[in-house]
C-alpha positions as CSV (number, residue, x, y, z in Angstrom):
1,X,0.0,0.0,0.0
2,X,1.0,3.6,-0.5
3,X,2.5,5.4,2.5
4,X,1.9,9.0,3.5
5,X,3.6,10.6,6.5
6,X,1.5,13.0,8.5
7,X,1.6,14.9,11.7
8,X,-1.7,15.2,13.6
9,X,-1.8,18.6,15.4
10,X,-4.4,17.5,18.0
11,X,-6.3,14.5,19.3
12,X,-9.6,13.9,17.6
13,X,-11.8,11.9,15.3
14,X,-10.9,12.2,11.7
15,X,-12.9,11.3,8.6
16,X,-10.9,9.7,5.8
17,X,-12.4,9.5,2.3
18,X,-10.6,7.3,-0.2
19,X,-11.3,8.0,-3.9
20,X,-10.1,6.9,-7.2
21,X,-11.5,10.0,-9.0
22,X,-11.5,13.5,-7.7
23,X,-14.7,15.0,-6.4
24,X,-15.1,17.2,-9.5
25,X,-15.4,14.0,-11.7
26,X,-17.7,12.3,-9.2
27,X,-17.6,8.8,-10.7
28,X,-17.7,5.4,-8.9
29,X,-14.4,3.9,-7.8
30,X,-14.6,1.1,-10.3
31,X,-15.7,3.2,-13.3
32,X,-13.9,4.1,-16.5
33,X,-14.4,7.8,-16.1
34,X,-13.4,10.3,-18.9
35,X,-10.5,12.5,-17.5
36,X,-8.7,15.5,-18.7
37,X,-4.9,15.1,-18.8
38,X,-2.0,17.2,-20.1
39,X,-1.6,16.8,-23.8
40,X,1.8,18.5,-24.2
41,X,4.4,20.6,-22.4
42,X,2.7,23.8,-23.4
43,X,-0.4,23.6,-21.2
44,X,-2.7,21.8,-23.6
45,X,-5.1,19.1,-22.3
46,X,-7.0,16.2,-23.8
47,X,-9.7,13.9,-22.7
48,X,-8.9,10.2,-22.2
49,X,-11.0,7.2,-21.2
50,X,-9.9,5.8,-17.8
51,X,-9.7,2.1,-17.2
52,X,-12.5,0.2,-15.3
53,X,-11.2,-1.7,-12.3
54,X,-12.9,-4.5,-10.4
55,X,-12.4,-2.9,-7.0
56,X,-14.3,-4.8,-4.2
57,X,-12.5,-3.6,-1.1
58,X,-10.8,-0.5,0.4
59,X,-8.2,-0.6,3.1
60,X,-7.0,2.1,5.5
61,X,-4.2,1.7,8.0
62,X,-3.1,4.6,10.3
63,X,-1.7,4.4,13.8
64,X,-3.4,1.3,15.4
65,X,-6.4,1.5,13.0
66,X,-6.4,-1.1,10.2
67,X,-9.8,-1.7,8.5
68,X,-10.9,-3.1,5.2
69,X,-14.5,-2.4,3.9
70,X,-16.5,-3.6,1.0
71,X,-16.8,-1.4,-2.1
72,X,-19.9,-1.7,-4.3
73,X,-20.1,-0.8,-8.0
74,X,-21.9,2.5,-7.3
75,X,-19.6,3.8,-4.5
76,X,-17.9,7.1,-5.2
77,X,-15.6,6.8,-2.1
78,X,-14.8,4.6,0.8
79,X,-15.3,6.4,4.2
80,X,-13.6,5.7,7.5
81,X,-13.8,7.4,10.9
82,X,-10.6,7.2,12.9
83,X,-9.6,8.4,16.4
84,X,-6.1,9.7,16.3
85,X,-3.7,11.0,18.9
86,X,-1.5,14.1,18.4
87,X,1.8,13.1,16.8
88,X,3.4,11.6,13.7
89,X,1.7,8.8,11.8
90,X,1.9,6.9,8.5
91,X,-1.2,6.5,6.4
92,X,-1.4,3.5,4.2
93,X,-4.3,3.2,1.6
94,X,-5.3,0.8,-1.1
95,X,-8.1,-0.6,-3.2
96,X,-8.3,-4.3,-3.7
97,X,-9.8,-6.6,-6.3
98,X,-11.4,-10.0,-5.6
99,X,-8.0,-11.8,-5.8
100,X,-6.4,-9.4,-3.3
101,X,-4.4,-7.4,-5.9
102,X,-3.9,-3.8,-4.8
103,X,-4.6,-0.6,-6.7
104,X,-3.6,2.9,-5.7
105,X,-5.9,5.3,-4.0
106,X,-5.5,8.4,-6.1
107,X,-7.3,10.9,-3.9
108,X,-7.4,11.0,-0.1
109,X,-9.5,13.6,1.7
110,X,-9.1,14.0,5.5
111,X,-10.9,16.3,7.9
112,X,-11.2,16.5,11.6
113,X,-14.8,16.1,12.9
């Protein structure tokens, strides 16, 4: 899984939202969304078709929290609520297919509740 170092500035409950596509695209995790990508070094862009993935689970590990939840075909994101203590932590995230193969979580949104 990917690893992201973070420093929590105060104890609290934090909401983690794992997404494959950004909020602006608003497509399900497993979908083959159309996305705008750079076309050249001069600032141009083009639309490309993303690849559909058979994601069935999402996993989040941070501090002593380690949970995997089911992902349905229509889910836009996987949500977790985690109680964290002030200090340094490592965040690990991944999406999984039915065979346990991992895929990157491209967008991670975190906010303190």
